[in-house]
C-alpha positions, -999 to +999 in steps of 0.1 A: -191-206+280-198-172+264-161-162+271-149-194+254-172-187+224-161-151+221-124-163+222-131-188+195-147-161+174-119-136+180-094-164+170-113-170+138-116-134+129-079-128+137-070-158+113-092-145+085-077-109+089-041-124+088-049-143+056-066-115+040-036-093+048-012-118+034-030-121+001-017-089-015-038-070-040-015-076-069-012-110-086+021-123-094+032-124-131+020-155-149+045-182-156+057-185-191+063-220-205+098-227-215+106-244-247+127-276-246+162-270-260+158-296-289+184-296-315+167-281-346+191-302-369+207-330-350+227-339-380+244-305-379+257-314-343+276-344-357+312-335-364+318-327-400+347-353-402+323-380-390+297-372-416+319-363-446+306-380-478+273-390-461+238-379-470+219-365-440+183-362-429+171-350-396+138-345-379+127-331-344+097-335-322+093-309-294+063-325-277+064-346-246+099-358-239+116-340-269+134-361-293+156-355-324+170-379-349+196-379-376+199-405-404+233-406-423+241-429-452+265-431-481+254-421-516+239-448-538+268-467-556+295-456-530+324-481-526+319-481-489+283-483-475+278-465-443+246-463-424+240-445-392+213-433-370+219-408-342+191-401-317+188-376-288+161-376-261+155-352-233+140-370-203+120-354-176+148-356-150+182-371-143+166-402-129+144-409-160+175-400-182+195-426-165+167-452-167+164-445-205+202-449-210+202-481-190+174-496-211+194-486-243+225-505-229+205-534-218+188-537-251+221-545-270+219-580-284+251-597-269+247-626-292+253-602-321+275-575-304+306-576-281+304-551-252+333-528-251+343-531-214+355-497-199+341-475-227+337-440-217+324-412-239+338-378-234+311-354-221+289-383-208+280-391-172+277-427-183+281-445-215+282-480-231+292-494-265+293-527-284+308-538-318+299-565-342+318-578-373+299-601-396+303-610-433+329-582-438+307-556-423+316-536-392+290-523-367+287-504-335+260-493-311+267-467-285+247-449-259+254-421-234+236-400-208+244-365-197+221-353-171+186-355-187+199-361-223+203-395-239+223-399-271+225-430-292+245-439-323+239-471-344+264-474-372+274-500-399+301-498-425+304-524-454+331-535-461+347-529-428+375-504-430+390-474-415+378-457-395+362-485-378+324-481-369+333-478-331+357-450-338+334-431-361+304-439-337+323-425-308+333-394-327+296-389-336+285-395-299+310-372-284+305-345-310+267-344-303+273-343-266+299-315-269+275-296-291+246-299-266+269-290-237+278-257-254+241-248-259+233-250-222 
């Protein structure tokens, strides 16, 4: 028994010495938090041609899942009334990003909007879009996911005209996606 006890003690001592030797005397440098790459002014990422003549207001929240929003509208008294909201969200990972995008597409009220089958936004992993036309107004709702980033556009134009809301919305969506891809 004493030999077995001595063997166990030597094994324990050897394990402690190996652990102590592996724990160097210098500590690694502390990790630094990275700031999310939130667009400071989401409206500035919307192509100028799509926001010409529109008043813009943007805000950003860098906490949690960072978000940015851009509100665009025509000036009071304008012949054509345009209202648009562009949002950007950065999810925790690609899986969360796709789930958020999917929820945006599923939330489109198909009683009011007609899904645009085969819609694909340039720069997006996946995208969806739908249009509506009621009482002379033209509306569009679009959503896209690119990795962890989700971009949505909601747009109405009254009276309906050229460009259509879907065309202008797609230009906004793709412009934001292109701008964000250029920042990475």
